[in-house]
Phi, psi and omega in degrees: 000321179243133177292342180288348182297322178297317181288332175298313180297316180297319181292328178296319176298316179300319180299312181297318182292321179295315181296316180294320180298315181296319182297321183289326188269334189266117176277330181215099185235166169265119186269131179245114180281139177237115189241078181227146179291123177252004176211165182086187190296334182266000180299328180304327182260321192275337181300321179297329180288325173298315182298318182290330176294319176298322177297313182294321178295319178298316179299318181293320179295326177297333180271006179106004179078216179222138177054032179079009181239153172280153175270142180238122178280134173240106187259130173233158182240103177281359165059035179059025180249108192298314176299327180295332176304316181295319179296317181291326177296316179296320178299317180298316186282314187276317185273314184271349177057043180291154181268342181195156178231136172244122184181182178077154170231301184285153178292328180295327176288323178294318178298329181291322185269343185306312180298329180293314181294323180287321179295317186263004183052051174269180180228122181242134170254118186253116195261011189244149174306145182212184190272358184072208179061035181194143169204110179253142178290349181257002180234134170252123187263102184262356171274182184280141165276167182305326180284356177250005180209294188295310182296311178300326180295317179291321177300321178296314181293334177286335185284165177298319179299328183267002177106357176055054180295144181241332179245150191224130171253120177256100185251125183212164171286145189278082172201188196298319184297307179296319183295317180287319178298318179291328175298317178293315181295320179299316178296321179296314181297317179294324177295335178270005176093009178281122180289157184300326182290349177261015178235120178246128182241134182220137177235146179225158181289164170303140177074014182300138185235338183263095186258004188302311183292318182295316179294324176298320178296322178297319178298317179296319180297322182282347183281003183286352177105348178261144177303126185243141176230150177253127175255112189257122169244033175286132183248153170072206188286354175294341180296327185297305178293333177298309181293325177298320181290325174303316180292320180301325183264012172074021179276117180256157183300325181289341179270303180228093180291142174249126172250125185248149179249357181229016178246115179230196184300323182294318181291332181275346185298125173087357177254162179285107184270359182306316180289348184264351186303130179099336173293164194242160168219145177246122180216182174257000183204141167231142181300331186283351183297131182272094179215141183304318180298322181292313180300320182295314184290324179295319178297317179293322179297314180296321178295319181293314187277346177076027180204127176282354181271344181290134184267170176233135185226184187300309179297332176292320175296323179297321176293321177302313181293312182297317181297315182291327175294317179298316180298318178296319182293320178297315180298320181291319182284335182075017183198162173261007178308127187303313184294321180290318181294321179302314180295324180287343182291328187293125181088359177300141181236136176222135179300132169293150178284351178257009184103159183077186186230131173275137181235136175273121181267167185285356172267010178070021176239153183270159163266122185217157174282160176243128180236143172241129184232151175264137177294133177255167183288352176262008179085003177260176181242139172259120182293126180248348180198145174205155178290155181291328179220199180275157178245131179285127180291131178262129175288328186236139186279138176285349185262358174248115189308315182290341179268329186300334183271358184268150177233140171246121179202118186259023174241152180308137008261006183283296181048053186199144181263350182210054186252152172261338180227157179304145185214146176264152176288134185249357178221000000 
């Protein structure tokens, strides 16, 4: 179904050989854990993130490694099995003694590993957009928070440039990220004066394939006479039959635009994108952006992976930013000790591949630009809107009353991810 499946398999072999080679040769290395699904429903998205981590580690080793040591990749496959994520996280920290972990895609998998990282005082870099409402001292969130993706996307669709939508379909996979994001979006829409009857919410399981009835319901909902838009938090391979059914039922982007938060260049690779042209995605990065830093990294990526057809996408840029911030923090701290590196992370700066500079804030979220792009027939995105500068990621939403009063700040005197008043660390 996807031409990227062959390259996924090839890259998996490459991953194993690189990890084994490094393990065999390195007597004293800095171990970097890679915790991404290489099988199951999320492999379509997460395999590329494993590959880009191997690429970044290779680039760092070419520069001499860190602290006089080479980096060693330790790759595990949690197989899109959320409880298995926790087991593999524990395996990486306790058995393999990794110094840091880059991983996860779904929020349910992140929720699964969070207690492990906090119990064992590990460090996780999480590269995917998520629902917010969380800040752990053991996780750095390098993907977008809702105020860096979902809210700006809806504001764009509400604007004249975005089509001035009045009715809203919030369609998502049935788990924590879509449900929490839609809770925030529903509160935001109502705050903007959208009545409840103009909001339709629908959830489907992971891997859902029969979209005929749901798409038919969307057509009926949009037939009320008001401009309707679909906000999609559908994850994984369920996106493919969803977009196919939109085309089967003659829904065009100019009639009912779909803006997606989990569909990027990797998910579009190898499928017929002609029926998708004009639909939207909101991210902090698009491969098509014309910037020197972007061209340089894509050229190096293609050379490493051995294929000019492999794409680069937003979560891959998030790993690029997170990895380079971690490397800078380790060099600055002079150690891989988690507590020392965590303190060195605050204020780290790395150039965004779209221009500007990403900054790590003390709430463990980045400052990043927001871009909205239209799907093109070559599987790339044409940017149609972007923020003038970077947006600081919020751990807690201003549109949920119980969250609006919370602060996340991991520097003295707060040292807390969900506090209303300053607090000291007690353990």
